C-alpha positions in Angstrom: 201.1 58.3 -127.3 204.0 59.0 -124.9 202.7 61.2 -122.1 206.2 62.7 -121.5 205.8 64.6 -124.8 202.1 65.4 -124.7 202.6 69.1 -125.4 204.7 68.2 -128.5 201.8 66.5 -130.3 199.7 68.5 -132.7 196.1 69.1 -131.9 195.1 66.9 -134.8 197.3 64.0 -133.5 195.6 64.3 -130.2 192.2 64.2 -131.9 193.3 61.1 -133.9 194.1 59.4 -130.6 190.6 60.2 -129.3 191.3 63.3 -127.1 188.9 66.2 -127.3 188.9 69.5 -125.4 186.3 68.1 -123.0 188.5 65.2 -122.0 191.8 66.9 -121.3 191.1 67.3 -117.6 190.6 63.5 -117.4 194.2 63.0 -118.3 195.7 66.0 -116.6 197.1 64.1 -113.7 198.4 61.2 -115.8 200.1 63.6 -118.2 201.3 65.8 -115.3 199.9 68.9 -116.8 200.1 72.3 -115.2 196.8 74.3 -115.1 198.2 76.5 -117.9 199.2 73.5 -120.0 195.7 72.0 -119.7 194.1 75.2 -120.7 196.5 75.5 -123.7 195.6 72.0 -124.8 191.9 72.6 -124.5 192.1 75.8 -126.6 194.2 74.1 -129.3 191.8 71.1 -129.4 188.6 73.3 -129.5 190.0 75.2 -132.5 191.1 71.9 -134.2 187.7 70.3 -133.6 186.0 73.2 -135.4 188.5 73.0 -138.3 187.9 69.2 -138.7 184.1 69.7 -138.6 184.3 72.4 -141.2 186.5 70.1 -143.3 184.0 67.3 -143.0 181.1 69.5 -144.0 183.0 70.7 -147.1 184.5 67.4 -148.2 182.4 64.5 -147.1 179.1 63.6 -148.9 175.7 64.7 -147.6 173.4 61.7 -147.6 171.3 62.6 -144.6 167.8 63.8 -145.5 165.3 65.2 -143.0 161.7 64.8 -144.1 158.4 63.2 -142.7 158.4 59.5 -143.1 155.4 59.3 -145.4 157.0 61.5 -148.1 160.2 59.6 -148.8 159.7 56.4 -150.7 163.1 55.3 -151.8 164.9 56.6 -148.8 165.8 54.4 -146.0 167.3 53.9 -142.6 169.1 50.8 -141.2 167.6 47.5 -142.1 164.9 48.9 -144.4 164.6 50.1 -148.0 161.3 51.6 -149.1 160.5 51.7 -152.8 156.7 51.5 -153.0 154.9 54.9 -152.3 151.6 53.1 -151.6 153.3 50.8 -149.1 154.7 53.9 -147.4 151.4 55.6 -147.3 149.9 52.5 -145.5 152.7 52.3 -143.0 153.1 56.0 -142.2 150.7 58.7 -141.2 150.6 61.1 -144.1 149.5 63.9 -141.8 152.6 63.6 -139.6 154.9 66.4 -140.7 157.7 65.7 -138.2 161.0 65.7 -140.0 162.9 62.4 -139.5 166.3 61.1 -140.5 166.6 59.2 -143.7 169.5 58.4 -146.0 169.5 59.0 -149.7 171.1 55.7 -150.8 170.6 56.5 -154.4 173.2 59.3 -154.0 175.8 56.9 -152.8 178.4 56.3 -155.4 181.1 53.6 -155.5 183.5 55.5 -153.3 181.2 56.2 -150.4 178.7 54.4 -148.2 175.8 55.3 -145.9 177.4 56.3 -142.6 180.3 58.1 -144.2 178.3 61.3 -144.7 179.3 64.6 -143.1 176.4 65.1 -140.6 176.4 61.6 -139.3 180.2 61.6 -138.9 180.0 64.9 -137.0 177.1 63.7 -134.8 179.0 60.5 -134.0 182.1 62.5 -132.9 180.1 64.9 -130.8 178.3 62.0 -129.1 181.1 59.6 -128.6 184.1 61.8 -128.2 183.2 65.4 -127.2 180.0 64.8 -125.1 177.1 67.0 -124.4 176.4 67.1 -128.1 173.1 69.0 -128.0 174.6 71.7 -125.8 177.6 72.1 -128.1 175.3 72.7 -131.1 172.8 75.0 -129.4 175.5 77.1 -127.8 177.3 77.8 -131.0 180.5 76.4 -129.5 181.6 75.3 -133.0 181.1 78.1 -135.5 181.4 75.7 -138.4 178.2 73.9 -137.2 176.0 76.9 -136.8 174.5 76.7 -140.3 173.7 73.0 -139.8 172.4 73.3 -136.2 168.8 72.3 -137.0 169.8 69.3 -139.1 172.2 68.1 -136.5 169.7 68.4 -133.7 167.2 66.4 -135.7 169.9 63.8 -136.4 170.6 63.5 -132.7 166.9 63.0 -132.0 166.9 60.0 -134.3 170.5 58.9 -133.8 169.9 55.8 -131.7 167.1 54.4 -133.9 168.1 55.5 -137.4 171.6 56.7 -137.7 174.1 54.4 -139.4 177.2 53.7 -137.4 180.5 53.7 -139.3 180.9 49.9 -138.7 177.3 49.3 -139.8 178.1 50.9 -143.2 179.9 49.2 -146.0 183.5 50.3 -146.0 185.4 49.4 -149.1 188.0 46.6 -149.0 191.2 48.5 -148.0 193.8 45.8 -148.7 194.6 47.1 -152.2 194.5 50.8 -151.1 196.8 50.1 -148.2 199.3 48.4 -150.4 199.1 51.3 -152.9 199.5 53.9 -150.1 202.5 52.0 -148.7 204.1 51.8 -152.1 203.6 55.6 -152.4 205.6 56.1 -149.2 203.0 56.2 -146.5 203.9 54.2 -143.3 200.8 54.7 -141.1 202.8 56.7 -138.5 201.1 59.2 -136.2 203.0 62.0 -137.8 201.3 61.2 -141.1 197.8 61.1 -139.9 197.0 64.8 -140.5 198.4 64.8 -144.1 196.6 61.6 -144.9 193.3 62.9 -143.5 193.4 66.2 -145.4 194.6 64.5 -148.6 191.9 61.8 -148.4 188.7 63.1 -146.7 187.4 60.5 -144.2 186.1 59.9 -140.7 188.5 59.2 -137.9 187.3 55.6 -137.9 188.1 55.2 -141.6 191.5 57.0 -141.1 192.4 54.6 -138.3 191.4 51.6 -140.4 193.5 53.0 -143.3 196.5 53.6 -141.1 196.2 50.1 -139.6 196.2 48.7 -143.1 199.3 50.6 -144.0 201.1 49.5 -140.8 200.3 45.9 -141.7 202.0 46.4 -145.0 205.0 47.9 -143.1 205.1 44.9 -140.8 205.2 42.6 -143.9 208.1 44.7 -145.3 210.1 44.5 -142.1 209.5 40.8 -141.8 210.7 40.3 -145.3 213.9 42.2 -144.6 214.5 40.1 -141.5 213.6 37.0 -143.4 216.2 37.8 -146.1 218.9 38.3 -143.4 218.0 34.9 -141.9 218.3 33.4 -145.4 221.8 34.9 -145.6 222.7 33.3 -142.2 221.5 30.0 -143.5 223.8 30.3 -146.4 226.7 31.1 -144.0 226.0 27.8 -142.2 225.9 26.0 -145.5 229.3 27.3 -146.4 230.7 25.8 -143.2 228.8 22.6 -143.9 230.7 22.3 -147.2 234.0 23.1 -145.5 233.7 20.7 -142.7 232.3 17.2 -142.4 230.3 16.9 -139.3 231.3 13.2 -139.0 235.0 14.2 -138.8 234.8 17.5 -137.1 232.2 18.7 -134.7 232.4 22.3 -135.9 228.9 23.0 -134.7 230.2 23.1 -131.1 233.7 24.4 -131.7 233.9 27.9 -130.0 236.3 29.3 -132.6 234.0 28.4 -135.5 230.9 29.5 -133.7 232.7 32.9 -133.1 233.5 33.1 -136.9 229.9 32.5 -137.7 228.8 35.1 -135.3 231.2 37.6 -136.8 229.8 36.9 -140.2 226.2 37.4 -138.9 227.3 40.7 -137.4 228.7 41.8 -140.7 225.7 40.7 -142.7 223.1 42.3 -140.5 224.5 45.8 -140.7 223.0 46.7 -144.1 219.6 45.3 -143.1 219.5 47.4 -139.9 220.7 50.5 -141.8 217.9 50.0 -144.4 215.2 49.6 -141.8 216.5 52.5 -139.7 216.7 54.8 -142.7 213.1 54.0 -143.7 211.8 54.5 -140.1 213.5 57.9 -140.0 212.8 59.3 -143.5 209.6 57.6 -144.4 207.9 56.8 -141.1 209.1 60.0 -139.3 210.3 58.2 -136.1 213.2 60.6 -135.7 211.3 62.7 -133.1 211.1 61.6 -129.4 207.3 61.8 -129.3 207.0 59.2 -132.1 209.4 56.6 -130.8 206.8 54.7 -128.9 205.4 53.5 -132.2 208.4 51.2 -132.8 206.9 48.8 -130.3 204.3 48.0 -133.0 207.1 46.4 -135.1 208.9 44.5 -132.3 207.7 41.1 -133.4 208.5 41.8 -137.0 212.0 42.8 -136.1 212.6 39.7 -133.9 214.8 36.8 -135.0 216.2 33.6 -133.3 219.4 33.9 -135.3 221.4 35.5 -132.4 221.1 39.2 -133.3 218.9 41.6 -131.5 217.7 43.6 -134.5 214.9 45.4 -132.7 217.3 46.5 -129.9 219.7 47.9 -132.4 217.1 49.7 -134.4 215.7 51.2 -131.2 219.2 52.3 -130.2 219.8 54.0 -133.5 216.5 55.8 -133.4 217.1 57.0 -129.8 220.4 58.4 -130.9 218.9 60.2 -133.8 216.1 61.7 -131.6 218.4 62.6 -128.7 216.7 60.3 -126.3 218.8 58.7 -123.5 218.9 54.9 -123.2 216.2 53.5 -121.1 
């Protein structure tokens, strides 16, 4: 994010970047926030956190089950899968009625995986991003969680030993889905995060992986456009190769001919820059000042050794569109 425009980001965009209402004060000096601005951000984030948690509860699967160990053959926690009731009876005390965290793996279909469930996703966010997870639940700070308070507290009790982390689950291969999303017009820009999230329910970790995959597709597309320009330049040189014989005329060092070639390159690159800028503005949404920082992601893809600063020209065009002065 660009700290100069911190108040211009939506609450969801701040959440996507890892900010929560409890961490605003940590960044207040860096972002040069007034006390009023800090309070405004905290209120916006608290409301958004509750909205996201409610959305997860309504749209993510519920695989977490809370029952005594001895009663749940066929349910499992990381590293174990219990199928034999007699084996369970030997391993666990049947008189122990303490509810423990298990995952109903039989309920997982081809689109989900253990660790992507609603309660584990919420608990992970509370623990890793918000902080003071138990107090948040007990105090009723998030109205959306009140109905699930008991389950969440049990999950927190077993979190370290039994909860499945997102990266310990089995995310689906996202290569094909990233290509499909890119083809559908998604570009993995920050301004798209909220729409993508609410169109395709997922955790923030999954959303970040998805966005990263789309950006990789975008980098490939930009590289292909630059590569096509370079191929055109090669053809320009070939034209001069055919016109002059190097053994008779050292055109490669003649300043007039080099100037002619440079003029041709300048003419040819215009359409490629225009195409890239148009896509960045209308597909990737980089026409607003707070989103310009993302262009740095594509700097390497927009680089060429063919004597044209494509990245610099694209940046200049975007700055002009967004009303940002030259750096």
